[in-house]
C-alpha positions as CSV (number, residue, x, y, z in Angstrom):
1,M,-2.9,40.6,-2.7
2,P,-5.5,38.7,-4.8
3,V,-6.5,35.2,-3.0
4,I,-7.0,32.2,-5.5
5,V,-8.3,28.8,-4.2
6,I,-7.5,26.1,-6.5
7,D,-10.1,23.1,-5.9
8,P,-8.7,19.5,-6.7
9,G,-11.8,17.6,-7.0
10,H,-12.8,14.5,-5.1
11,G,-10.1,13.1,-2.9
12,G,-9.9,10.2,-0.2
13,Q,-13.1,7.9,-0.5
14,E,-14.5,10.0,-3.0
15,V,-12.3,8.9,-5.9
16,G,-14.1,10.5,-8.9
17,A,-14.2,9.0,-12.4
18,V,-12.5,5.7,-12.6
19,H,-11.0,3.7,-15.5
20,G,-9.2,0.4,-14.8
21,Q,-6.4,1.3,-12.2
22,H,-6.7,5.2,-12.8
23,R,-8.5,7.6,-10.7
24,E,-9.7,10.9,-11.2
25,K,-8.8,12.2,-7.7
26,V,-5.2,11.7,-8.5
27,F,-5.0,13.5,-11.8
28,N,-6.8,16.4,-10.2
29,L,-4.4,17.0,-7.2
30,I,-1.4,16.8,-9.9
31,I,-2.9,19.4,-12.2
32,A,-3.7,21.5,-9.2
33,D,-0.4,21.2,-7.7
34,K,1.2,22.4,-11.0
35,T,-1.0,25.3,-11.4
36,A,-0.2,26.4,-8.0
37,R,3.2,26.3,-8.3
38,F,3.1,28.2,-11.4
39,L,1.2,30.7,-10.0
40,N,3.3,31.0,-6.8
41,A,6.7,31.4,-9.0
42,N,5.5,34.0,-11.4
43,Y,2.6,36.0,-9.8
44,D,1.8,38.4,-6.7
45,A,-1.1,36.2,-5.3
46,A,-2.0,33.9,-2.3
47,V,-2.7,30.7,-3.8
48,H,-4.5,28.2,-1.6
49,L,-5.3,24.4,-2.5
50,T,-8.8,22.8,-0.7
51,R,-6.6,19.8,-0.1
52,I,-3.0,19.1,-0.7
53,G,-3.2,15.4,-0.2
54,D,-5.5,12.3,-0.6
55,I,-8.2,13.3,1.9
56,T,-11.8,13.2,1.8
57,M,-13.5,16.4,1.6
58,G,-17.3,17.6,1.4
59,L,-18.6,20.1,-1.1
60,N,-19.8,22.4,1.6
61,E,-16.3,22.3,3.2
62,R,-14.7,23.5,0.0
63,A,-16.9,26.3,-0.4
64,I,-16.7,27.2,3.3
65,Y,-13.1,27.3,3.1
66,A,-13.1,29.7,0.0
67,N,-15.6,31.9,1.6
68,Q,-13.5,32.4,4.8
69,L,-10.5,33.3,2.8
70,Q,-12.7,35.8,0.9
71,A,-11.0,34.4,-2.5
72,R,-11.3,36.5,-5.7
73,L,-11.6,33.3,-7.8
74,F,-12.3,29.7,-7.2
75,V,-11.3,27.0,-9.8
76,S,-12.4,23.5,-9.5
77,L,-10.4,21.0,-11.4
78,H,-12.0,17.8,-12.6
79,V,-11.4,15.0,-15.2
80,N,-14.2,13.9,-17.1
81,A,-15.9,10.4,-18.1
82,G,-18.8,8.9,-19.9
83,G,-17.4,8.2,-23.4
84,G,-16.8,11.7,-24.7
85,T,-13.5,13.5,-25.6
86,G,-12.0,16.9,-25.0
87,F,-12.2,19.9,-22.8
88,E,-15.0,22.0,-21.4
89,S,-15.8,24.5,-18.7
90,Y,-18.7,25.3,-16.3
91,I,-20.0,28.2,-14.5
92,Y,-23.0,28.6,-12.2
93,T,-26.3,28.7,-13.9
94,H,-27.1,32.3,-12.5
95,A,-23.5,33.4,-12.8
96,G,-22.7,37.3,-12.7
97,S,-21.1,39.3,-15.3
98,T,-17.7,39.2,-13.4
99,T,-17.7,35.4,-13.5
100,Q,-18.8,35.2,-17.0
101,Q,-16.0,37.4,-18.1
102,Y,-13.2,35.5,-15.9
103,R,-14.6,32.4,-17.5
104,E,-14.4,33.5,-21.0
105,I,-10.7,34.4,-20.8
106,I,-9.8,31.2,-18.9
107,H,-11.7,29.2,-21.3
108,D,-10.4,30.7,-24.4
109,W,-6.7,30.6,-23.1
110,L,-7.1,27.0,-22.4
111,A,-9.1,26.2,-25.7
112,G,-6.0,27.5,-27.6
113,F,-3.7,25.3,-25.5
114,Y,-6.0,22.2,-26.4
115,K,-6.5,23.3,-30.0
116,E,-2.5,23.0,-30.6
117,R,-2.5,19.4,-29.6
118,G,-5.7,18.6,-31.7
119,I,-8.0,18.3,-28.5
120,V,-11.6,19.0,-28.8
121,D,-12.9,22.2,-27.2
122,R,-16.6,21.1,-26.2
123,G,-17.6,24.5,-25.0
124,K,-18.7,27.0,-22.5
125,K,-21.4,25.7,-20.4
126,K,-23.5,26.3,-17.1
127,A,-24.5,24.0,-14.2
128,N,-26.0,24.0,-10.6
129,F,-22.9,22.2,-9.4
130,A,-22.6,22.7,-5.5
131,V,-19.1,24.3,-5.5
132,L,-20.2,26.8,-8.1
133,R,-23.7,27.8,-6.3
134,K,-22.0,27.7,-2.6
135,T,-19.0,29.9,-3.1
136,A,-19.3,33.6,-2.4
137,M,-16.6,34.5,-5.3
138,S,-16.5,33.9,-8.9
139,A,-16.0,30.3,-9.5
140,V,-15.0,28.2,-12.5
141,L,-14.9,24.4,-12.9
142,L,-12.7,22.9,-15.8
143,E,-13.2,19.3,-16.9
144,N,-9.8,18.3,-18.4
145,L,-10.3,15.5,-20.9
146,F,-12.0,12.1,-20.6
147,I,-10.6,9.2,-18.1
148,D,-12.3,6.6,-20.1
149,Q,-11.2,7.7,-23.8
150,E,-7.7,6.1,-24.6
151,T,-6.3,9.0,-26.3
152,D,-7.3,11.5,-23.7
153,L,-5.9,9.1,-21.1
154,S,-2.6,9.1,-23.0
155,W,-2.5,12.7,-22.5
156,L,-3.2,12.6,-18.8
157,L,-0.6,10.1,-18.3
158,N,2.1,12.4,-19.8
159,N,3.9,14.4,-17.0
160,D,5.0,16.9,-19.6
161,F,1.6,17.5,-20.9
162,L,0.4,17.8,-17.0
163,S,3.0,20.3,-16.5
164,A,2.1,22.4,-19.5
165,L,-1.5,22.2,-18.7
166,G,-1.2,23.3,-15.2
167,T,1.2,26.4,-16.6
168,A,-1.9,27.1,-19.4
169,I,-4.5,27.1,-16.3
170,G,-2.4,29.2,-14.2
171,Q,-1.8,31.7,-17.5
172,G,-5.5,31.8,-17.9
173,V,-6.1,32.7,-14.4
174,A,-3.5,35.4,-14.3
175,R,-4.8,36.8,-17.6
176,A,-8.5,36.9,-16.2
177,L,-7.6,38.7,-12.8
178,Q,-4.8,40.7,-14.3
179,L,-2.4,39.7,-11.7
180,D,1.0,41.5,-11.2
181,D,4.3,39.6,-12.0
182,K,6.0,38.4,-8.7
183,K,8.4,40.9,-7.2
184,P,12.0,40.0,-7.5
185,G,13.7,38.8,-4.1
186,G,10.5,37.0,-2.8
187,G,10.4,33.5,-1.4
188,S,10.7,30.3,-3.5
189,V,9.3,27.6,-1.4
190,P,5.4,27.7,-1.3
191,V,3.9,26.6,1.9
192,R,0.3,25.4,0.7
193,V,1.3,22.7,-1.9
194,P,1.5,18.8,-1.8
195,V,4.7,17.8,-0.7
196,T,6.8,15.5,-3.1
197,T,9.4,14.5,-0.2
198,Q,9.3,11.1,1.0
199,P,9.0,10.5,4.6
200,D,11.8,8.0,4.6
201,R,14.0,10.7,3.2
202,A,13.1,12.7,6.1
203,R,13.7,9.8,8.6
204,Q,17.2,9.3,7.3
205,F,18.1,13.0,7.7
206,L,17.2,13.2,11.0
207,Q,18.8,9.7,12.1
208,A,22.2,11.0,10.5
209,Q,22.0,14.1,12.9
210,N,20.7,12.3,16.0
211,P,20.3,8.4,15.9
212,A,18.5,8.7,19.2
213,A,15.7,11.2,17.9
214,P,12.1,10.0,18.1
215,D,10.3,9.1,14.9
216,F,7.4,11.3,14.7
217,I,7.4,11.7,10.9
218,N,3.9,10.0,10.4
219,I,2.3,12.7,12.6
220,Y,3.7,15.3,10.4
221,V,2.5,14.0,7.3
222,E,-0.9,13.6,8.8
223,M,-1.0,17.1,10.1
224,G,0.3,18.6,7.1
225,Q,-2.8,17.2,5.0
226,L,-5.1,18.1,7.7
227,Y,-3.9,21.7,8.1
228,R,-3.1,22.1,4.3
229,I,0.5,22.9,4.9
230,R,3.7,21.2,3.7
231,W,4.8,18.7,6.3
232,D,8.3,18.8,5.3
233,A,8.8,22.7,6.2
234,V,7.2,22.1,9.7
235,F,9.5,19.1,10.4
236,A,12.5,21.2,9.2
237,Q,11.8,24.0,11.6
238,S,11.3,21.5,14.4
239,C,14.8,20.2,13.5
240,K,16.1,23.8,13.8
241,E,14.1,24.6,17.1
242,T,15.1,21.5,18.8
243,L,18.7,21.0,17.4
244,Y,17.5,17.7,15.9
245,W,15.5,16.6,19.1
246,K,19.1,17.2,21.2
247,F,17.2,20.1,22.8
248,G,19.8,22.1,25.2
249,G,18.0,25.5,25.2
250,S,15.5,26.7,27.2
251,V,12.8,24.4,26.1
252,K,13.1,21.1,27.5
253,P,12.2,17.6,25.8
254,E,9.2,16.9,28.4
255,Q,7.5,20.0,27.2
256,N,6.7,18.6,23.6
257,N,7.4,22.0,22.2
258,F,8.7,21.3,18.9
259,G,8.0,24.9,17.2
260,G,9.9,26.8,20.0
261,L,6.4,28.5,20.9
262,G,7.5,31.2,23.4
263,T,6.3,33.1,26.3
264,F,2.9,34.7,26.1
265,D,0.4,36.5,28.2
266,G,2.7,35.9,31.2
267,K,2.9,32.2,30.5
268,Q,6.3,30.5,30.0
269,R,7.0,28.6,26.8
270,A,4.4,26.2,25.9
271,S,4.2,22.8,27.2
272,F,2.0,20.1,25.8
273,K,0.7,16.8,26.9
274,T,1.8,14.7,24.3
275,P,4.1,14.7,21.0
276,R,1.2,14.7,18.8
277,E,-0.4,17.4,20.7
278,G,2.6,19.5,20.5
279,I,3.2,19.0,16.7
280,E,-0.6,19.7,15.9
281,A,0.0,23.1,18.0
282,Q,2.8,23.7,15.9
283,F,0.8,23.0,12.8
284,Q,-1.8,25.4,14.3
285,H,0.5,28.1,14.6
286,W,1.7,27.8,10.8
287,H,-2.3,27.8,10.0
288,A,-2.7,31.1,11.6
289,Y,0.1,32.5,9.5
290,C,-0.5,30.5,6.2
291,H,-4.4,30.6,6.3
292,G,-6.0,32.9,9.1
293,G,-9.2,32.5,10.5
294,E,-10.8,29.3,11.7
295,L,-9.1,26.0,12.5
296,P,-10.2,23.0,10.4
297,P,-13.8,21.8,11.4
298,G,-13.5,19.9,14.7
299,R,-9.8,20.7,15.7
300,P,-9.7,22.3,19.3
301,E,-7.4,25.2,19.7
302,L,-4.2,23.9,21.6
303,D,-2.4,27.0,22.3
304,P,-3.7,30.7,22.5
305,R,-0.7,32.0,21.3
306,R,-2.0,31.5,17.8
307,R,-4.7,34.4,18.5
308,A,-1.7,36.9,18.9
309,V,-0.7,36.1,15.4
310,L,-4.2,37.0,14.2
311,A,-4.5,40.0,16.4
312,A,-1.0,41.3,14.8
313,G,-2.6,41.2,11.3
314,W,-0.6,38.3,10.1
315,G,-3.0,35.8,9.4
316,G,-2.7,34.3,6.0
317,T,0.2,36.6,5.0
318,V,2.7,33.7,4.9
319,N,2.8,32.4,1.4
320,F,6.4,30.9,1.3
321,V,8.6,29.5,3.9
322,E,11.1,32.4,3.8
323,D,8.0,34.7,4.8
324,L,8.2,33.4,8.1
325,G,11.2,35.6,9.2
326,G,10.4,38.6,11.2
327,K,7.1,36.9,12.3
328,W,7.5,33.7,13.8
329,A,11.0,35.0,15.1
330,P,12.4,38.4,15.1
331,S,15.3,37.5,13.0
332,P,14.4,38.4,9.0
333,D,16.7,35.3,8.2
334,Y,14.5,33.0,10.1
335,G,12.4,31.6,7.3
336,V,15.6,31.5,5.0
337,S,17.2,29.4,7.7
338,I,14.5,26.9,7.5
339,V,14.9,26.4,4.0
340,R,18.6,26.9,3.4
341,D,20.0,25.1,6.3
342,F,17.4,22.3,6.7
343,M,15.2,21.6,3.8
344,A,17.9,22.1,1.3
345,R,19.4,18.9,2.8
346,F,16.5,16.7,2.3
347,V,14.0,18.0,0.2
348,D,14.8,17.7,-3.6
349,E,12.9,20.8,-4.9
350,V,14.9,23.1,-2.6
351,M,18.4,21.6,-2.6
352,P,21.0,23.8,-4.3
353,A,21.4,23.7,-7.9
354,T,24.3,21.2,-9.3
355,G,23.8,21.7,-13.0
356,P,21.3,22.2,-15.8
357,G,17.5,20.9,-14.7
358,S,18.1,21.4,-10.9
359,G,15.4,22.6,-9.0
360,P,15.1,25.9,-7.6
361,T,17.2,27.4,-4.8
362,P,15.9,29.6,-2.0
363,P,17.0,33.3,-2.6
364,P,20.2,34.3,-0.6
365,Q,20.0,37.2,2.1
366,E,23.6,37.7,1.5
367,P,25.5,38.2,-1.9
368,A,25.9,34.5,-3.0
369,P,29.2,33.2,-3.9
370,S,30.5,33.3,-7.6
371,P,29.5,30.1,-9.5
372,Q,33.1,29.5,-10.2
373,L,33.8,28.8,-6.5
374,P,33.9,25.2,-5.6
375,G,31.6,23.9,-3.2
376,P,32.6,21.5,-0.4
377,T,34.8,18.8,-1.2
378,P,33.9,15.1,0.1
379,P,36.6,13.3,2.1
380,P,39.1,11.6,-0.3
381,Q,38.9,7.6,-0.8
382,E,42.8,7.5,-0.5
383,P,45.5,9.5,1.2
384,V,46.7,12.5,-0.7
385,Q,49.8,14.6,-0.3
386,P,48.6,17.7,1.3
387,P,49.9,21.1,0.0
388,P,52.6,23.0,2.6
389,H,50.9,24.5,5.9
390,S,47.8,22.4,5.5
391,V,46.3,19.7,7.8
392,P,47.3,16.4,6.7
393,E,43.8,14.8,6.9
394,W,40.3,16.1,6.1
395,N,38.0,16.2,8.9
396,P,35.4,18.9,8.4
397,A,33.8,18.5,11.8
398,A,37.2,18.8,13.7
399,E,38.0,22.0,11.6
400,I,34.4,23.5,12.4
401,Q,35.0,22.7,16.3
402,R,38.5,24.6,15.9
403,L,36.9,27.7,14.6
404,R,34.1,27.4,17.3
405,E,36.8,27.0,20.2
406,A,38.8,29.9,18.6
407,G,35.6,32.1,18.8
408,L,35.4,32.6,15.0
409,I,32.1,31.2,14.7
410,V,29.4,30.6,17.3
411,D,26.7,28.7,15.6
412,D,26.3,25.0,14.9
413,H,27.4,24.5,11.3
414,P,26.8,21.2,9.8
415,P,29.9,20.1,7.9
416,D,27.9,19.9,4.3
417,A,26.0,22.9,5.0
418,N,26.5,25.9,2.6
419,V,28.3,29.0,3.7
420,T,27.1,32.5,2.6
421,W,29.4,35.2,1.8
422,G,28.3,37.0,5.1
423,E,29.4,34.4,7.3
424,F,32.8,33.9,5.3
425,A,33.3,37.6,5.8
426,T,32.6,37.4,9.5
427,V,35.3,34.6,10.1
428,I,37.8,36.5,7.9
429,N,37.1,39.9,9.9
430,R,37.3,38.1,13.3
431,L,40.7,36.6,12.1
432,R,42.1,40.1,11.3
433,D,40.6,41.5,14.4
434,K,42.6,38.7,16.4
435,Y,45.9,39.2,14.8
436,N,45.4,43.1,14.5
437,L,45.9,42.7,10.4
438,K,45.6,46.0,8.7
439,G,44.1,46.6,5.2
């Protein structure tokens, strides 16, 4: 699978070009996010970003990161300044023929996109920029419009335009690399993209499940930026592994093991000195699966189990949350469960579709229910007359508990969680067995 590195220029203390309250670094990250999501959704490629948040990152570090991944193409995204207008592209002064060919295709495709909107093509250029010189693969730098030109800025402030630009860059990259279309049935929730989930949304979700749960959200957000992994997915995994910090399984609260890191090399389940250390160790395991290779500069290895991931050949093989199944845990449904049973309850982009314009839903592992079937009904605001043979009042939690006590279900099912056809069929078949029903 070809590796592509998208580089949102600047970040953190390096703001880039400035015009009024507008900062280049912000536009670069938005465009990179939209480009990466388009490629993830449509093509068979491993897409990495040099940063997924507003962090300071040196030019050497960006090149080293791409070189360690042995990427096939590096695309650095920028916004121009200095009194001009339009779009231009750069490659290294002494770029080889393959890089020149890639740039020709990407530039020409984008020039067509800009021409449709009356935006000037400033041409194909060469320069001795560090990220073009120090990357070991083909590298292209794109300057998208001018932040200090009012017409250009009006385009940059248009979210629909930025979405279309991200798509156009992704299409140009796909044409240059001749990427294969994404195969049906793959994951839908990419792991290496900026997070749109608000931390307070995650806090509210956790507090609703366990009011006594500790608040470690800021640690997840910080580690997500450091390790270039979406924090909301790692947090959702912790909710799954700790049962919303209620524990009750083989891992005890004092172990600070929120990712269910298990027995390894004769050692029992992992323990960490502090919650921060335990969360960072969890991110380091995700890093092994999602990036492989070396940890971010200056970070000590907190648990040797990550080496087993690399030794198994799984380094860098997880592109979507759903890909964790059969790797982090034996169950092929493990990653799907993180998305379906946890993220889908507080992350807008993966919540079940409710109508036109809804975000994507994770692919079901069992046949999906018919669209005509109604979803869970909220508790009525006023008493209603129940039909014959029904329970007079609606109490989903009590009904689930009755099924559990009867042995018809064995898992913890939140009252507002979706049910697959496979789970529904299991309940029906257990009823048939219990009452010896035929047919």
